N, C-alpha and C positions, 0 to 999 in steps of 0.2 A: 881315642880322643873324644871327649864329651861334646855332644852337640847341643847347643842352647835351644831350648824350646820356648816359644812364645805362645801363651794361651790367648786366643782371640775370641771375641764375642761371635758366636756362630751366625747370628743374624747380620752383623756388620760385615762378616766375611762374605756371606751370600750376596748382600746388597752391593758390596764392592766388586764382586765378580760379575755383576751385570744381570743377575736373576731378576725377572720381572716382579715387581710388587703390584699390589692391586691398584696403585695409582696409574699403572700402565695396563694392567689386566682388567678390562672393563667387562662386566657381564654382558653388555650389549654386543661385544665383539665376538662372542662365541655362540654356537648354536645351542638350541634346546637339547638336541641329542647329546652334545658334549657334556652339558650340565647334568643330564640324567645319568650318563654313563660314569661320570667321575664322582658326582655328589649325591645321586639318587633322588633328586627333587627338581622340579621345573623352575624356571626363572621367576615367575610371579610368587612362588612359595618362598624362594630365597629372599626376594625383596621384602616380603612381609616380615620375615624373621629379622632382617636388618632394622626395619622400623620398630618391631616389637622389642628387640634386645639391644638396640644401638646405645641407649643411654647407659645401660649396665656394663657394656663392653668398652665404653669410652672413658673409663675412670682415669684420673691423673696417674702418670707414670714417670719415673726417674729416667727412663730410657730415652735416648735421643731420637729413636725411630719407633714410636709406638705402632703396634699392629692394628690396622683398621678393623672396625666391627665386621665388615664384609669378609675380610680375609679370615678372621677368627671363625666366623660362621661356616665358611666353605671348608676350612680345616676340620672343624668338628663334624660336619655332615659327612665328609670323606671318611673319617674314622668310624662314625656310627654305622655307615652303610657298607664299609669294606672290612672293618675289624682290624685294620692294619695301619701302622704309621709308615707307609711305604715312602721311600725317598722321592719317587715320581710324584706322589701326591703333594709333598711339600714343594718340590721344584715347580710344579704347575702354577703355584701362587707365590713363589719366591720366598719361602721360609724354611728353616731347618726342622729336623725331626724334634729337636728339643722345644722349639717354638710351637710345633704342632701339638705337643703334649700340653703346653700351657694354654693354647687356644681351646683344646678339648675341655680342660678344667674350667676355664672361664665361661664358656658357653653352657657347659653342663650346669654350673651353679646358677646361671641366669635363668635357665629353663626350670630348674627345681624351685627357684623362688616364685615362679608363676604357675606351679603345678595346680594349685587350688582353683586357678582361673579357668583351667581347661579340663580338669578331672574332678567331677563332683556329681552328686545325685540331684535329680530334679528337686526344686525347692517348694513346689506347690502340688496340691492334690490333682489338679487337671493334668499336669505332666506325668504324675504317677499313673493315673488312669490311662493315659496315652500309651505308656509302656506296657500295661496289661493288655490293652487292645491289640497292640502290634505283636506281642508274643502269642496271644491267642490266635491271631490270624495266621501264624506260621504253622502250627501243628495242633491247635485246639487245646492247648494247656492253659487253663484259667489262672488268674491271680499272680502271674509271674512278673516281677519287677526287675529281674536281672539274672544272669547265669554266672556262676562262680566256679573258679578252679585255681590250681596252683601250677606254676611253671618254674623249672630249675634253670639257673644261669650259672655256668662254671666260672669260678674265680681261682686265683692263685692261692696256695695254702698260706693262711695268715702267719702261722709258725708251726713248728714240728709237733708241739705239744697240744695244740688246740684241735680237738676232734669234733667240736660242735658244728663245724661246717662240712663234715664228711657225710655225704648222703649214702643211701643204701647200695649204690654202685661203687662206693669207695672213692668217689671224686669229691673235691671241694666245690661247694656251690652255695648260692642263695636260693631259698625257696620263696617265690614271690606270689602273693595272693592277689587275684584280680577279679573284678566283676565288670561285665560289659552289657550293653543293650543289644537290640536286635541288629543294629548296623555295625556292631563291633566297636562302638565308642566305649572307652573305659570310664567307669563311674567310680570305681575304687581301685587303688593300687597301693599295695604295701610290699616294699622290695627289700626289707631289712632282715628277714627271718633266716636263721642258719639252716643250711641244707640238711642237717641231721633231723630236723623236726618233720614229722609226717604232716600231710595236708590237714588232717583233722585237728592236730595240735596247733598248727598255724592259725586256723580259723578260730579255735577256742580262745586264743590269746589276742586276737585282732581287735581293732577298734570297731570293725564291722559287727562282730559278735556282740560287743558291749552295747552297741546302738540298737540292735534288733532284738536282743534278749528282753529288752524292756517292753516289747510288744507295742511299739509306736505305730505300726502299720497293720491294722487288722485285715484279715482275708488277703494278705499279700505275702509272697515268699520268693525266695531265690530257688534256682535249681542247681544242685550239685551232684557230682557223680558218686559212686559207691566208696570213694576214699573219705567221705565225710559221714558224720552221724546225722541221722534224721532229726530235725528240729521243727518246732511249730512254724518257724520262718524259713526253713530250708528243706525242700522236698528232694528226696533221693530216690533212685529206682529200687524196685524190689529185687532182691538177689535171685530168688527162684519164683518167677511168676507162675501161677497155676490156673487161674480163671481167665476167660476171654477179656474181662475188664482189666485185669492186671497186665495182660500182654499189651492191650491197647494203651494203657497208662505208660508202660515202659517204652513203647514205640514213640509216643508223643514226647516223652521226657528226653529220649535220645535225640530226636530230631531237633528239639529246642536247644538242648545243651550243646549241640554241635557248633552253634554260633561261636562260642568261646574257643573251641578247638581250632576253628578256622582263623579266629583272631590271633591265636598264639602262632599259628603257622605264618601268618602275615608278619608278625613282629620278628620272628626268626629270619624270614626271607628278606624283609626290607632292611632290618638292622642286623647285619652279619656279625657285629661285635657281640651279639647275644647268643648266637647259635653254636659257638664253639668251633666253627670250621677253621678259624685262624688261631685257635687255642683259647685258653681261659682268659678272662679279663685280668690284666696284670696290675691290679690295684688292691688296696685294702678293702675289706668288706664294706666299710662306709662309703668310700669313693665309688666302688662298683655298684652299690645300691643307688647312688645318685645318677650314675650313667644309665642304669636301667630305667629309672624314673624319668630321666630326660628323654629317652627314646619313647616312652609311653606318652609324654606330653606332645612330642612331635607327631606321634601316631594320631592323636585326637585332633591336633591342628590340621593335619593333612585331610582328615575327614571333613572338617569345617570348610576346607578349600576345595571340596568336591573330588578329592582323590579317592578312588574306590578302595575300600579296605581290603578287598580280595583280588586286586588287580595284579599283585605280584605272583610269580610262579610258586605253587605250593610245594612244600617238601614232603617227606614221608609222614605216615600216620603218627598222631601224638601218642606218647608213651602213656600207658595205663598202669595202675597199681597191680601188683601180682594178685593172683586169685585168692590167696590166703587172707589178704587184707580186706577183701570184699566181705567175707563172713564176719570179720571183726567189726564192720561198720553197721551191722544191722541195728535196728532201732532199740534204744534203751529209754526212750521218752514215750510214755503211754499216751499223753495228749497229742503229741506229734503223730503217733501211729493212728490215733482216732481221726485226725484231720486228713491224713492221707487216705484212709479207708473211705471216709465220707466223700473225698474228692473223686475217688474211683467209682463209687456208687452213683454219684450225681452226674458225672460227666463222661464216664467211659463204660457204663453198663449197657 
């Protein structure tokens, strides 16, 4: 005997069964410890996000019960920090897993729309000089305006034929280029590059390279590891240091570049949707790219709100390119090599 099946709106079903909506679930009714354990951020931070994103998340809807901005933000934070659409996460705020997914999409786009507000380079020379002074105070490396590196984030396979997202480990990923300052604040983020591209190829094709190849900032450079080519605006370590000056230069370079390695560890540990512990991001490359960028925006906002960039527990050491890639990255730029030699002679001899 056939059994008739009625398709119900999952939100209406949940509301009808008495699940609490945020109209009843007030942030002030729960402890800070609960908010941190469930959503990864304190109360004042969540309230700030409601104020920042509220207008974008309150767009007109045909649904009889629109989900409030507060609920959408909590749902998205729960996903970003846990990497999972767990039923208990939705139950805690009274929405279904399907609605959780819509909330993540809405909040992600709202954060991406504001990326340039929170991720940018200093606009004036005084701020650029302050960057140099802060980095110099860390390990004695002069002229540094940022440290650059790439980080892979696993995604689901776009399709069986597309190998452009398959990285050297045979996994599908996005290779994301980032630059940070001494506090770990991100100044450049490009999250759209296929995982098959090596770090140096990502940098060569990036907007960052286009901007600095023009030589806009004299006597200023980024620090990159040995997966990049030496450039007049990008100082890399020597593959085989021989003199005391070269060893001192490499030690200062390593100590300074470690800032972005720690920043990557923080991103992975705070935003577990990025670290692969709950599996790859189950989205298209474009949507995955937006989720990564949204997490980076939240990272910078958290710094503005006094949350220590390295307060989260650290995971294991960051992955480094295999040894054979190091030799491939030796300098092909004579002017860049001259600048590096002069830097070692002047500051590390």
